[in-house]
Each structure stands twice: as C-alpha cells, then as structure tokens.
N, C-alpha and C positions, 0 to 999 in steps of 0.2 A: 654099259656094257653089251656088246652081242657076245657073247662067246654061249658057247653049249658045254657041259660036263661035268664035269667036277673038280674043284680042289684042297690041298690043306689049308686046314686056317692056319698060320700063322700067331693065332696065339693061344686057342685051345690044342689043335692037333687033330681035333671033329672033320670030317668030311662036309664042302661048302659045296653046294645045289649050282654053278653061274647062271644056271637058268635065273632063281631066283634073287631074293635081296640077298645082299655082301657090299665091304666096303674094298673096295681096292686103294690102297693104301703104300705112297710113296712117300722113303724114306731118303736125307742128304744126308752123308756125312759131309762137313762140314773141311773146307779145304787150306791147307797152309801154303801161302806163296802167292806169290804176284799174276798168275794166270790161272787162277781159281776152277782148275779142275775138281770139281765136284763128283764123288761119287754118288750112284743112283742105284737104290732096290727096290722093287715093288712087290709087297706083300698082297694076299686074301687074307681080310679075316671075317667071318660071321659077323650077319646082321643081331645085333646085341649082345658082341663081344667084347666095345669099345674099354670095357674095365681090365678086363683080361692081357688087350693089350697094351694098355696105362701099364701093369703090374710086368709084365715080358719084355717091357722096354726099360725099365726101373732093373732089372734082372741083369739084362746084359751089357750094362754100364761097369 
C-alpha cells in the first residue's frame, strides 16, 4: 500500500505507521435480499495484532 502517515489500529488503538508493515482488513457485512448490496468497511491493523483483531471482532457480534 502506498500511503504515508499513520492510522489508529482498529484492534489495539495504537498508532500504526503506514510506511511500515501493517494489515489492511476489509470486512463485508452479509446482505439480505436478492440484490446482494454488501456493506464494506476497511480497517488498519498493526502487524502482529491479528489475535487482538479476532478478539475485537468477537466482541462486536
């Protein structure tokens, strides 16, 4: 990803440098009905914080 600056990690709340290793996670909310109009959201997640992301997603359900 060619971004500079920083963003807040969705899972940990820490600041993540976009110049360094990180994950860009795309979430898709299931759609109901025939048109399949999915809702998408993109999150920045710090490198090494995938376990925290799992916990964060489970808490949001």
